C-alpha positions as CSV (number, residue, x, y, z in Angstrom):
1,A,-61.3,-42.4,3.3
2,S,-60.7,-42.3,6.8
3,I,-63.3,-45.0,7.0
4,K,-62.1,-47.2,4.5
5,S,-58.5,-47.3,6.4
6,I,-60.1,-48.4,9.7
7,S,-61.5,-51.7,10.0
8,L,-65.2,-51.8,10.4
9,S,-65.1,-54.7,13.4
10,H,-64.0,-51.7,15.8
11,F,-67.6,-50.6,15.0
12,S,-69.3,-53.8,16.0
13,L,-71.6,-52.7,18.9
14,S,-73.6,-55.0,21.3
15,L,-76.9,-55.3,20.8
16,F,-77.8,-52.8,23.6
17,H,-76.3,-50.2,21.9
18,R,-77.6,-51.0,18.7
19,R,-80.9,-50.3,20.1
20,K,-80.1,-47.1,21.6
21,L,-78.7,-46.0,18.2
22,Y,-81.8,-47.2,16.5
23,K,-84.1,-44.8,18.7
24,F,-81.5,-42.0,18.2
25,L,-81.3,-42.5,14.5
26,G,-85.2,-42.2,14.1
27,H,-85.9,-45.8,15.0
28,R,-84.3,-47.2,11.9
29,K,-84.3,-51.1,12.5
30,I,-81.0,-52.4,12.7
31,S,-80.3,-56.2,13.0
32,P,-76.9,-57.9,14.1
33,E,-76.4,-59.3,10.5
34,M,-75.8,-55.6,9.2
35,Y,-72.3,-56.0,10.8
36,P,-70.6,-59.2,9.9
37,S,-67.1,-59.9,11.7
38,S,-65.6,-60.9,8.2
39,D,-66.2,-60.9,4.5
40,F,-67.2,-57.5,4.7
41,S,-68.3,-55.9,1.3
42,F,-67.8,-52.1,0.7
43,S,-71.3,-51.2,-0.7
44,P,-72.7,-47.8,-0.5
45,S,-75.0,-49.0,1.8
46,S,-72.8,-50.5,4.4
47,L,-70.6,-47.4,4.3
48,F,-73.5,-45.0,4.9
49,S,-74.4,-47.4,7.7
50,A,-70.9,-47.2,9.2
51,Y,-70.8,-43.5,8.7
52,A,-74.3,-43.3,10.6
53,S,-73.2,-45.4,13.5
54,L,-70.1,-43.3,14.1
55,T,-71.8,-40.0,13.8
56,G,-74.1,-41.3,16.3
57,F,-71.5,-42.3,18.6
58,L,-69.6,-38.9,18.4
59,M,-72.6,-37.1,19.2
60,L,-73.4,-39.2,22.2
61,F,-69.8,-38.8,23.5
62,R,-69.9,-35.2,22.9
63,S,-73.3,-34.9,25.0
64,M,-71.7,-37.1,27.8
65,L,-68.6,-34.9,27.9
66,H,-70.5,-31.7,28.1
67,D,-72.7,-33.5,30.8
68,F,-70.0,-34.9,33.0
69,V,-66.5,-33.1,32.3
70,P,-66.3,-29.3,34.0
71,E,-66.1,-26.6,31.5
72,K,-62.5,-25.4,32.8
73,L,-61.2,-29.0,32.2
74,R,-62.3,-28.9,28.8
75,S,-60.7,-25.7,28.1
76,Y,-57.7,-26.9,29.3
77,F,-57.8,-30.4,27.3
78,S,-58.5,-28.2,24.4
79,H,-55.6,-25.7,24.9
80,L,-53.3,-28.8,25.4
81,F,-54.3,-30.3,22.1
82,E,-54.2,-27.2,20.4
83,R,-50.5,-26.4,21.9
84,F,-49.3,-30.0,20.9
85,F,-51.0,-30.1,17.3
86,T,-50.9,-26.6,16.0
87,P,-47.8,-25.4,14.5
88,R,-45.7,-23.0,15.9
89,S,-45.8,-19.3,14.3
90,K,-42.7,-18.1,12.5
91,T,-43.5,-14.4,12.7
92,I,-44.1,-12.0,15.5
93,T,-46.5,-8.9,15.5
94,V,-45.9,-5.6,17.1
95,V,-48.8,-3.4,17.8
96,I,-48.1,0.5,17.4
97,D,-51.2,2.3,19.2
98,E,-52.0,5.8,18.3
99,N,-51.7,6.9,22.1
100,F,-48.8,5.9,24.3
101,G,-50.2,6.6,27.8
102,L,-51.8,10.0,28.1
103,N,-49.7,11.3,25.3
104,R,-49.4,10.7,21.3
105,N,-47.2,8.0,20.1
106,Q,-44.8,9.5,17.9
107,V,-44.0,6.1,16.4
108,F,-47.8,6.0,15.2
109,D,-47.4,9.3,13.5
110,A,-44.0,8.4,12.2
111,A,-45.7,5.3,10.7
112,E,-48.6,7.1,9.2
113,M,-46.4,9.5,7.5
114,Y,-44.0,7.2,6.1
115,L,-46.6,4.5,4.9
116,R,-48.2,7.4,2.4
117,N,-45.1,6.8,0.2
118,R,-45.4,3.2,0.2
119,I,-48.7,2.7,-1.0
120,G,-48.8,0.5,-3.9
121,P,-51.0,-0.4,-6.9
122,D,-52.3,-3.6,-4.8
123,T,-54.0,-1.5,-2.2
124,E,-57.8,-1.4,-2.7
125,R,-59.0,1.1,-0.2
126,L,-57.6,4.5,0.6
127,R,-58.3,7.5,2.6
128,V,-58.0,11.1,1.0
129,G,-58.3,14.7,2.8
130,K,-57.3,18.0,2.5
131,I,-57.5,21.3,4.7
132,P,-58.0,24.8,3.3
133,K,-54.3,26.0,3.4
134,Q,-52.6,22.7,2.5
135,K,-51.5,22.5,-1.1
136,H,-51.5,18.4,-1.3
137,F,-53.8,15.9,-0.5
138,T,-53.2,13.8,2.5
139,I,-53.4,9.9,1.4
140,S,-53.6,7.2,4.1
141,I,-54.6,3.4,4.0
142,E,-58.0,2.4,5.2
143,K,-58.6,0.0,7.8
144,G,-58.0,-3.6,6.9
145,E,-55.4,-2.7,4.2
146,E,-52.2,-4.3,4.2
147,I,-49.0,-3.0,2.8
148,S,-45.4,-4.5,2.2
149,D,-42.2,-3.1,2.9
150,T,-38.6,-4.0,2.3
151,F,-35.7,-3.0,4.6
152,E,-32.0,-4.4,4.1
153,G,-33.4,-7.3,2.1
154,S,-36.1,-8.3,4.7
155,E,-39.9,-7.8,4.2
156,V,-42.2,-6.6,6.6
157,K,-46.0,-6.0,6.4
158,W,-47.8,-3.3,8.0
159,S,-51.8,-3.6,8.5
160,Y,-54.1,-0.6,9.7
161,V,-56.8,-1.7,12.4
162,Q,-59.4,0.6,13.7
163,S,-61.9,-0.4,16.0
164,E,-65.5,0.9,16.5
165,N,-68.4,1.0,19.1
166,E,-71.8,0.1,18.4
167,K,-72.6,3.9,17.0
168,G,-69.8,3.5,14.6
169,D,-67.3,5.9,16.6
170,K,-63.6,5.2,16.5
171,V,-62.8,4.0,19.6
172,K,-59.0,2.8,19.0
173,R,-56.4,2.9,16.0
174,Y,-53.3,0.9,15.8
175,Y,-50.8,-0.4,13.0
176,E,-49.8,-3.8,13.1
177,L,-46.3,-4.5,12.2
178,T,-45.6,-8.2,11.0
179,F,-42.2,-10.1,10.5
180,E,-40.4,-13.1,10.9
181,K,-39.0,-13.7,14.5
182,K,-35.4,-13.9,13.4
183,L,-35.4,-10.2,12.2
184,R,-36.7,-9.1,15.8
185,D,-33.4,-7.3,16.5
186,K,-32.9,-5.7,12.8
187,V,-36.7,-4.2,13.3
188,M,-36.3,-2.8,16.6
189,D,-32.8,-1.6,16.5
190,S,-32.8,-0.3,13.0
191,Y,-35.8,-0.3,10.8
192,L,-38.3,1.7,13.5
193,S,-35.5,4.2,13.4
194,H,-35.6,4.4,9.7
195,V,-39.1,4.8,9.7
196,V,-39.0,7.8,12.3
197,A,-36.0,9.4,10.0
198,E,-38.0,9.1,6.7
199,S,-41.1,10.6,8.1
200,E,-39.2,13.4,9.4
201,E,-37.7,14.2,5.8
202,I,-41.2,13.8,4.3
203,K,-42.7,16.4,6.7
204,R,-39.8,18.6,5.9
205,N,-40.3,18.1,2.3
206,L,-44.1,18.9,2.6
207,R,-43.7,21.7,5.1
208,V,-45.2,25.0,4.3
209,V,-43.0,27.8,5.1
210,K,-44.4,30.6,7.4
211,L,-43.3,34.2,7.4
212,Y,-44.0,35.7,10.8
213,S,-44.3,39.6,11.7
214,R,-45.5,41.3,14.6
215,D,-47.0,44.0,12.4
216,V,-49.6,40.9,11.4
217,Y,-52.7,40.2,13.6
218,A,-52.8,36.6,14.6
219,S,-56.2,34.9,13.7
220,D,-57.7,31.6,14.7
221,D,-56.8,30.4,11.2
222,D,-53.1,30.5,12.0
223,D,-51.5,27.2,11.9
224,G,-48.1,28.9,13.2
225,M,-46.6,27.5,16.3
226,A,-44.8,30.7,17.4
227,G,-46.3,32.4,20.5
228,G,-46.2,36.2,21.6
229,N,-47.8,38.5,19.4
230,W,-46.5,37.1,15.9
231,G,-49.0,36.7,13.1
232,C,-48.0,34.6,10.2
233,I,-48.9,34.0,6.5
234,N,-47.6,31.4,4.1
235,L,-44.5,32.1,2.6
236,E,-44.9,32.3,-1.0
237,H,-41.6,33.6,-2.3
238,P,-40.7,31.5,-5.4
239,S,-37.0,32.4,-5.0
240,T,-34.4,29.3,-5.0
241,F,-30.6,29.0,-5.3
242,D,-31.1,28.0,-8.9
243,T,-32.9,31.2,-9.7
244,L,-30.5,33.6,-7.6
245,A,-28.4,35.9,-9.9
246,M,-25.1,35.2,-7.9
247,D,-21.8,33.9,-8.6
248,P,-22.0,30.0,-8.7
249,N,-19.3,29.5,-6.3
250,A,-20.7,32.0,-3.9
251,K,-24.0,30.0,-4.2
252,K,-22.2,26.9,-3.6
253,K,-20.4,27.8,-0.5
254,I,-23.7,29.1,0.9
255,V,-25.7,25.9,0.5
256,D,-22.6,23.8,1.8
257,D,-22.4,26.0,4.9
258,L,-26.3,25.4,5.6
259,E,-25.7,21.8,5.0
260,R,-22.7,21.4,7.4
261,F,-25.1,23.7,10.1
262,L,-27.8,21.2,9.7
263,K,-25.5,17.9,10.2
264,R,-23.8,19.5,13.1
265,R,-26.0,18.8,16.0
266,D,-23.7,16.7,18.1
267,F,-20.9,19.0,17.3
268,Y,-22.3,21.9,18.6
269,K,-23.2,20.2,21.8
270,R,-19.7,18.8,22.0
271,V,-17.8,22.0,21.6
272,G,-20.3,23.8,24.0
273,K,-21.9,26.2,21.2
274,A,-25.7,27.2,20.8
275,W,-26.7,25.3,17.5
276,K,-27.1,28.7,15.6
277,R,-25.4,30.6,12.9
278,G,-25.5,34.2,12.1
279,Y,-25.3,35.8,8.5
280,L,-24.5,39.3,7.5
281,L,-25.8,40.3,3.8
282,Y,-24.3,43.4,2.8
283,G,-24.2,45.5,-0.4
284,P,-26.1,48.2,-2.3
285,P,-29.8,48.0,-2.8
286,G,-31.3,45.8,-5.4
287,T,-28.5,43.3,-5.2
288,G,-30.9,40.1,-4.0
289,K,-30.2,40.2,-0.2
290,S,-34.3,39.5,0.4
291,S,-34.2,37.0,-2.6
292,L,-31.0,35.1,-0.7
293,I,-33.2,35.0,2.6
294,A,-36.2,33.4,0.7
295,A,-34.2,31.0,-0.9
296,M,-32.4,29.9,2.2
297,A,-36.0,29.7,3.6
298,N,-37.2,27.6,0.8
299,Y,-33.9,25.3,1.1
300,L,-34.0,24.5,4.7
301,K,-37.8,24.6,5.2
302,F,-37.2,27.1,8.0
303,D,-40.0,29.7,9.2
304,V,-39.0,33.4,8.7
305,F,-39.4,35.9,11.5
306,D,-39.0,39.5,10.6
307,L,-38.2,41.6,13.1
308,E,-38.0,45.5,13.3
309,L,-35.7,46.6,16.2
310,S,-37.6,49.9,16.1
311,S,-40.8,48.0,17.3
312,I,-39.1,46.9,20.3
313,Y,-39.7,49.0,23.4
314,D,-36.7,47.9,25.7
315,N,-34.1,44.8,26.2
316,G,-36.7,42.9,28.2
317,E,-39.0,42.7,25.4
318,L,-36.2,41.7,22.9
319,K,-35.8,38.6,25.2
320,R,-39.3,38.0,25.2
321,V,-39.4,37.8,21.4
322,L,-36.4,35.8,21.1
323,L,-38.4,33.3,23.2
324,S,-41.3,33.3,21.5
325,T,-39.7,32.2,18.1
326,T,-39.5,28.5,17.2
327,N,-36.7,26.2,16.3
328,R,-35.6,25.7,12.7
329,S,-36.3,29.3,11.8
330,I,-34.7,32.2,10.3
331,L,-34.6,35.6,12.3
332,V,-34.6,38.5,9.9
333,I,-33.1,41.7,10.8
334,E,-33.2,43.9,7.8
335,D,-31.2,47.5,7.5
336,I,-29.7,47.1,11.0
337,D,-27.4,50.1,10.2
338,C,-30.7,52.2,10.4
339,N,-30.7,51.7,14.0
340,A,-28.8,54.1,16.0
341,E,-28.2,51.7,18.8
342,V,-25.6,49.5,16.8
343,R,-23.4,52.2,15.3
344,D,-21.1,53.1,18.2
345,R,-20.9,51.4,21.6
346,E,-18.5,54.0,22.8
347,A,-21.1,56.6,23.9
348,D,-20.5,58.0,27.3
349,D,-21.9,56.1,30.2
350,A,-24.3,59.1,31.0
351,N,-26.4,58.5,27.6
352,Q,-26.4,54.8,28.0
353,E,-27.8,55.2,31.4
354,D,-30.3,57.4,30.0
355,E,-31.3,55.0,27.2
356,R,-32.1,52.1,29.9
357,R,-34.2,54.5,32.2
358,S,-36.2,55.4,29.1
359,G,-36.7,51.8,28.0
360,K,-34.6,52.1,24.7
361,V,-32.9,48.8,23.4
362,T,-29.2,49.3,23.8
363,L,-26.3,47.7,21.8
364,S,-25.2,45.5,24.9
365,G,-28.9,44.1,25.0
366,I,-28.6,43.2,21.1
367,L,-25.4,41.6,21.5
368,N,-26.8,39.6,24.5
369,F,-29.7,38.9,22.2
370,I,-27.3,37.4,19.4
371,D,-24.4,35.8,21.6
372,G,-25.2,35.8,25.2
373,L,-26.9,33.7,27.7
374,W,-30.3,34.1,26.1
375,S,-29.1,32.9,22.7
376,S,-28.6,29.4,24.0
377,F,-32.6,28.9,23.8
378,G,-33.6,26.5,21.1
379,D,-32.1,25.0,18.4
380,E,-31.4,25.2,14.5
381,R,-31.6,28.7,14.4
382,I,-30.1,31.1,11.8
383,I,-30.0,35.0,12.3
384,V,-29.7,37.3,9.2
385,F,-28.7,40.7,9.3
386,T,-28.9,43.0,6.2
387,T,-27.3,46.2,5.9
388,N,-26.4,48.8,3.0
389,H,-23.3,50.2,4.7
390,K,-21.1,47.5,6.6
391,D,-18.7,50.2,7.7
392,R,-21.5,51.9,10.0
393,L,-21.8,48.9,12.1
394,D,-19.9,48.5,15.4
395,P,-17.4,46.2,15.2
396,A,-18.5,43.9,18.2
397,L,-21.4,42.8,15.9
398,L,-19.1,41.8,13.1
399,R,-17.1,39.3,14.8
400,P,-17.8,35.5,14.6
401,G,-20.3,34.1,16.9
402,R,-22.5,37.0,16.2
403,M,-22.4,37.3,12.3
404,D,-20.2,34.2,11.5
405,V,-20.8,34.3,7.6
406,H,-20.3,37.7,5.8
407,I,-21.8,37.7,2.2
408,N,-20.9,40.3,0.0
409,M,-24.1,41.2,-2.2
410,S,-22.4,43.1,-5.1
411,Y,-23.4,44.1,-8.3
412,C,-24.4,41.7,-11.0
413,T,-21.6,39.9,-12.9
414,G,-21.6,37.9,-16.2
415,L,-22.7,34.6,-14.6
416,G,-25.0,36.1,-12.8
417,F,-26.9,37.8,-15.9
418,R,-26.9,34.5,-17.6
419,T,-28.9,33.1,-14.8
420,L,-31.2,35.8,-15.0
421,V,-31.5,35.3,-19.0
422,S,-32.2,31.7,-18.2
423,N,-35.1,32.5,-15.8
424,Y,-36.8,35.3,-17.9
425,L,-36.1,34.3,-21.6
426,G,-35.1,30.5,-21.4
427,L,-32.8,29.0,-24.2
428,D,-33.5,31.4,-26.7
429,G,-31.9,34.1,-24.7
430,L,-28.8,32.1,-23.5
431,N,-28.1,31.0,-27.4
432,H,-28.5,34.6,-28.7
433,P,-25.6,36.1,-30.0
434,L,-26.0,39.4,-28.0
435,C,-25.7,37.6,-24.5
436,E,-21.6,37.7,-24.8
437,E,-21.4,41.3,-25.5
438,I,-23.8,42.2,-22.5
439,E,-21.7,39.8,-20.1
440,A,-18.9,41.9,-21.1
441,L,-20.3,45.2,-20.5
442,I,-21.9,44.2,-17.3
443,D,-18.5,43.0,-15.9
444,S,-17.1,46.4,-16.8
445,T,-20.0,48.5,-14.9
446,E,-21.9,48.2,-12.1
447,V,-25.5,47.1,-12.6
448,T,-27.7,45.3,-10.0
449,P,-29.7,42.5,-10.6
450,A,-32.9,44.1,-10.1
451,E,-32.2,46.5,-12.7
452,L,-31.5,44.0,-15.3
453,A,-34.6,41.9,-14.4
454,E,-36.7,44.9,-15.0
455,E,-35.4,45.5,-18.5
456,L,-35.5,41.8,-19.1
457,M,-39.4,42.1,-18.6
458,Q,-39.9,45.0,-21.1
459,D,-40.9,43.0,-24.3
460,D,-41.8,39.4,-25.2
461,D,-39.3,39.6,-28.1
462,T,-36.0,38.2,-27.4
463,D,-34.1,40.2,-29.8
464,V,-35.9,43.5,-28.6
465,V,-35.5,42.5,-24.9
466,L,-31.7,41.9,-25.5
467,R,-31.0,45.2,-28.0
468,G,-32.5,47.1,-24.9
469,V,-30.3,45.6,-22.1
470,V,-27.4,46.7,-24.2
471,S,-28.5,50.2,-24.5
472,F,-29.3,50.3,-21.1
473,V,-25.9,49.1,-19.7
474,E,-24.1,51.3,-22.1
475,K,-26.0,54.1,-20.7
476,R,-25.4,53.1,-17.3
477,K,-21.5,52.7,-18.2
478,V,-21.5,56.3,-19.3
479,E,-23.5,57.6,-16.0
480,R,-21.0,55.7,-13.8
481,S,-18.1,57.0,-15.8
482,K,-19.4,60.6,-15.4
483,T,-20.0,60.0,-11.7
484,S,-16.7,58.7,-10.9
485,K,-14.8,61.8,-12.6
486,E,-17.0,63.9,-10.7
487,V,-16.1,62.1,-7.5
488,S,-12.5,62.1,-8.4
489,N,-12.5,65.9,-9.0
490,C,-14.3,66.5,-5.7
491,K,-11.8,64.6,-4.0
492,A,-9.3,66.6,-5.6
493,T,-10.7,69.9,-4.7
494,D,-11.1,68.7,-1.0
495,D,-7.7,67.7,-0.9
496,D,-6.4,71.1,-2.0
497,E,-9.0,72.8,0.3
498,K,-7.6,70.7,3.2
499,Q,-4.2,71.6,2.1
500,N,-4.9,75.1,1.8
501,G,-6.9,75.1,5.1
502,S,-3.9,73.5,6.5
503,L,-1.5,76.0,5.5
504,D,-3.9,78.7,6.6
505,C,-4.2,77.3,10.0
506,V,-0.5,76.9,10.1
507,K,-0.4,80.9,9.7
508,K,-3.0,81.6,11.9
509,K,-1.3,79.5,14.7
510,K,2.1,81.5,14.0
511,K,0.1,84.7,14.1
512,K,-1.7,83.5,17.8
513,K,1.7,82.6,18.9
514,S,3.4,86.0,17.8
515,G,0.6,87.8,19.3
516,K,0.8,86.0,22.6
517,Q,4.6,86.5,22.8
518,K,3.9,90.4,22.3
519,G,1.3,90.3,25.1
520,K,3.3,88.7,27.4
521,G,6.4,91.0,26.9
522,K,3.9,93.8,27.2
523,G,2.7,92.4,30.3
524,K,6.4,92.0,31.5
525,A,7.0,95.6,30.8
526,K,4.0,97.0,32.6
527,A,4.9,94.8,35.6
528,Y,8.6,95.7,35.3
529,L,7.6,99.5,35.2
530,Y,4.9,99.3,37.5
C-alpha cells in the first residue's frame, strides 16, 4: 500500500546503480525500459520490481550505516526516534522487593498475605503449601500471574516476578504494582497502608493461639515466640463468648471492654499509661473462670501464659518471667488467694526481711510486677487473676491499675442455662416445655454451670435429660435450704455463746478487780501494821 502511494519516479536510478543492484539481486537483467518516467501501469511484475529495488536500497543503506556510523551515535539516534515517535505510558510501576537492605521488607510480606484473598477465577497458576502444625493451606500466585484489585473506585494490577539463575535457584523475588500516574498519591498514601492493615487482620484471623507454661519443656518443633523457659502447645480450647453460660449483658460488657482496649493504643500513650489491662475473676469453683479466659484468648487471638507464683523463686525471677513474655498476650495467675504472699501486706518488717533473704516472692514484688516500672514493658498485655475468695486478697491488689475490671463469676442463671441447652441439646431443648420450669428453679437456688453441663450429657434423649435436670435442681435446692438452716442455727449458737462468753468475761473481770482490791487492802494493812 505504501508503494502505491509513492510515485515510482522517486525510485528511478541511474544506469550505474542499476548495475549494482543487478549484481546484488543475483545478476538479474535490468533495462532502462523497466522504469519509464510516465504512463506507468501497475502490473504485478512492475510492483515486484519496485519492491525488489527498494529492498536492495535499504539493505545497502543499512550496510553503509553500520560501516561508517559509530555504534554510540546510532544508539543515540535510535533512542531519539523512539522518544519522539513512541507514545508516552500513562501508567507507573512500583517494584516491591522481598528484602529491603539487610532486613525483610514488610510491604512484601503484607502484599503476599493480602493477595491471598484477592485470587480470582482468572488466575491460572497457584502455589499451595502447608506445614505440620498449620490448620489451613497457604495459597499464593505463581510467577508471571497478575491480579487486579480495586480501591476506592480505582483499579490497580499486581504481578509476581521471580528471577532464577542457570541452576534454577531462586535469585530474586518481588511484586510489581501497576497503576495510572494520576493515582500515585492515592496509592502511596492510602492504598499501601490499606494493604498492610488488611494483612495484619488476615494474620490475626489465621493465627494459632498458643498456651505457654514453664512446666512444659520447649522443643525444636515449637513455633512460639516467647523466650526464657516457656514451652508451648496449641490452645485447642473451643470456648467462645457465644458458648459461655453467662448473662448476655455481662458478656457484652466484657467484649466491649476488650474492644476499647485494643483500639486505645494512642490513648494509653497520650495519658501516660502502660498499654495493659487487669481482670479479676472471682467466684465459686465450676462457674467458668477458665472458660472465660479461653474465650478471651480465642476472641483476641492472644497467646496465653499460665504462671504459677509458687514456681517463682524470687522477685528477680518474676521480672525475668515478665520480660520473656510476648506482646498481644494474656498472663494468667490462677487461684492467687492460695499464695500467702498476697494475703496480708501488714506483716512485720522482720518477716518481710527474712522473705527477701530467703529468696521468696513478696507482695511488693508482685505489685511492682503488675503495676510498677517493669509492667510498662511490652504492649497489648492482659493480666488475669482468678480466685475463689476475693475477701482474702490484700486491698492493694484490688485497686484500679492492678485489677481494673472485677468480674463476678456467680452461679448459673436462667439465661445462662438457655445457653447451655442451646450448646448441648440444640433447638429441641430450647423449645421443650420443661425449660421454663428449670429456669425458674435455677434462679431460686445455687447451681454452677459445670454441674448443669454434666447433667445435660447424661443421655441422648432430650426428655430424659431435662427431667433429670429438674430432679437434680430440686434436690440441690433442698440441700441448699438444709445447709442454710444449719448455718443459721450455727450462727445463732455462736451468737449465744458469744453473749454468754461476754457475760462470763464480765463476771471474771469483776472478780479479778475485787480480788485485786482485796489484795491491795491487805498489803496496805500489812504495811501499816509493819
